[in-house]
C-alpha angles and dihedrals in degrees: 000000000000091000092053090048091049091049092051091048091051091048091049092050092050092047089048092051092050091047091049092050091051092048090050092051091049094047103041106029116079115192117229114230115228139171119262121206121191119188115217116198114242089236090069094047097041108019116200116259112260100199148335125311112244114222 
């Protein structure tokens, strides 16, 4: 049983360290807003005609 207890304690310490790192990132890091520009090719907006229009 001591090995199982030691394994669980090690897993709990690792999980606590990961949780603490995530909490620190959320608390202390402030994202900087910025403008995002995405260019869309004109072929996607106005596709070329592929044939005649049937009446």
